C-alpha positions in Angstrom: 3.2 22.9 1.6 0.9 23.3 4.3 -1.2 20.3 5.9 -4.8 21.6 6.0 -5.3 19.0 9.1 -3.1 17.7 12.0 -3.2 14.4 13.9 -5.6 12.7 11.8 -5.7 10.0 15.0 -6.9 12.4 17.3 -9.8 14.0 15.5 -10.7 11.0 14.6 -10.0 8.5 16.8 -12.9 5.6 15.8 -12.2 6.2 12.2 -8.1 6.2 12.5 -8.5 2.4 14.6 -11.1 1.1 11.9 -8.5 1.6 9.2 -5.5 0.2 11.9 -7.4 -2.8 12.7 -7.7 -3.8 8.7 -3.5 -2.6 8.8 -3.9 -5.8 11.6 -5.0 -7.9 9.4 -3.2 -7.6 6.4 0.2 -7.7 9.3 -1.2 -11.3 10.0 -1.9 -12.4 6.4 0.0 -14.9 4.5 1.6 -12.2 1.9 5.3 -11.2 2.4 5.6 -7.8 3.7 7.5 -6.8 1.6 5.1 -7.2 -1.0 2.6 -5.4 1.2 5.1 -2.7 1.4 6.0 -2.3 -2.6 2.0 -2.9 -3.4 1.4 0.4 -1.4 4.8 2.4 -2.5 3.5 1.8 -6.0 -0.8 2.7 -5.4 0.5 5.7 -3.7 3.1 6.3 -6.5 0.6 6.4 -8.5 -2.0 8.1 -6.9 0.5 10.8 -6.2 0.6 11.1 -1.9 3.8 11.8 -1.7 3.4 10.9 2.7 2.5 7.2 1.8 5.5 7.1 -0.7 7.7 7.9 2.0 6.2 6.1 4.5 5.9 3.0 2.6 10.0 3.5 1.0 10.9 3.4 4.6 8.5 0.7 5.8 9.7 -1.5 2.8 13.9 -0.7 3.9 12.5 -2.0 7.4 11.1 -5.1 5.5 14.3 -5.5 3.8 13.9 -4.4 1.0 16.8 -3.0 -1.8 17.1 0.8 -2.2 17.3 -1.0 -6.6 14.3 -2.7 -5.8 12.5 0.7 -4.1 14.1 2.7 -7.0 12.0 0.4 -10.2 9.4 -0.1 -7.7 7.7 2.2 -10.6 9.1 0.4 -13.4 8.7 -3.0 -11.8 7.5 -4.7 -15.5 10.7 -3.9 -17.0 13.2 -3.7 -14.5 14.8 -7.3 -12.9 14.4 -8.3 -9.1 11.1 -8.7 -9.3 9.8 -12.4 -8.5 6.6 -13.3 -10.1 4.4 -13.9 -7.6 5.2 -9.9 -7.0 4.7 -9.1 -10.3 1.1 -10.8 -10.3 0.7 -8.6 -6.9 1.8 -5.4 -8.5 -0.6 -5.8 -11.5 -3.1 -6.4 -9.3 -3.1 -3.5 -7.0 -2.3 -1.1 -10.3 -5.2 -2.8 -11.9 -7.6 -2.4 -8.6 -6.2 1.4 -8.1 -6.2 2.8 -11.9 -10.6 1.3 -12.2 -11.4 4.2 -14.2 -9.3 3.3 -16.7 -10.1 -0.1 -17.5 -14.3 -0.3 -18.0 -14.5 -4.2 -17.4 -12.5 -3.1 -14.2 -9.5 -5.6 -13.4 -9.0 -7.6 -17.1 -9.2 -11.4 -16.2 -5.7 -11.6 -17.0 -4.3 -10.0 -14.1 -6.7 -11.6 -12.2 -5.9 -15.2 -13.4 -1.9 -14.2 -13.2 -2.6 -13.3 -9.4 -4.5 -16.8 -9.0 -1.8 -18.8 -10.0 0.9 -17.4 -6.9 -1.8 -16.7 -4.5 -5.0 -19.0 -2.4 -8.0 -17.3 -2.1 -7.0 -15.8 1.4 -3.7 -14.6 0.3 -5.4 -12.8 -2.7 -8.1 -11.2 -0.3 -5.5 -9.8 2.0 -3.5 -8.4 -2.0 -7.1 -6.4 -2.6 -7.3 -5.4 0.9 -4.7 -4.2 1.3 -5.2 -1.7 -2.2 -8.2 -0.6 -0.9 -6.8 0.3 2.2 -3.1 2.2 0.6 -6.0 3.9 -1.6 -8.2 5.1 1.6 -5.1 6.3 3.0 -3.7 7.9 -0.3 -7.1 9.6 -1.2 -7.3 10.7 3.1 -3.6 12.1 3.0 -3.8 13.9 -0.2 -7.2 15.9 0.9 -5.6 16.8 4.3 -2.5 17.8 2.6 -0.7 15.9 5.0 3.7 16.3 4.6 5.7 14.0 3.5 8.0 13.2 6.4 6.3 15.2 8.9 5.5 11.4 11.1 8.4 9.7 12.5 8.5 6.2 12.3 8.7 5.7 15.7 5.4 7.4 16.0 3.8 5.9 13.4 4.4 2.6 14.5 2.8 3.5 18.4 0.2 4.3 16.1 -0.4 0.9 14.5 -0.5 -1.1 18.2 -4.2 -0.9 17.5 -4.7 -4.7 16.5 -8.3 -5.1 18.2 
């Protein structure tokens, strides 16, 4: 596979900066980085974005995730080792990503479980995280970004637009 576009930040710097500003908000939120990375990883798996699966598995490792949890995030419902809070975040992420699969949108039981574990500010951060990673997945899948093609150093450098 060959990328359809390269260096997206150079092609559309204002759009890229806007997305990175959202990522900055998420980093400053009260939701643990490890939970945000698990959400990003799971949504990227659902959307088939190899670029983001690779990136967020690496970022999750940097946030302290174990290999065992990363290997089983796709099967988090059956796998041991995830907290009730993480399970609620993952369920919300899946439901909000798969809107077309449920005519009612996010089911009340999924929302209520998440609301039992997160306050409104944290819930909104989770929703924004899901929205952001879905957008990144669509950008990267459409432009065929190659998994592993961006080094951790260049990713970190590009994530510094905390405006």
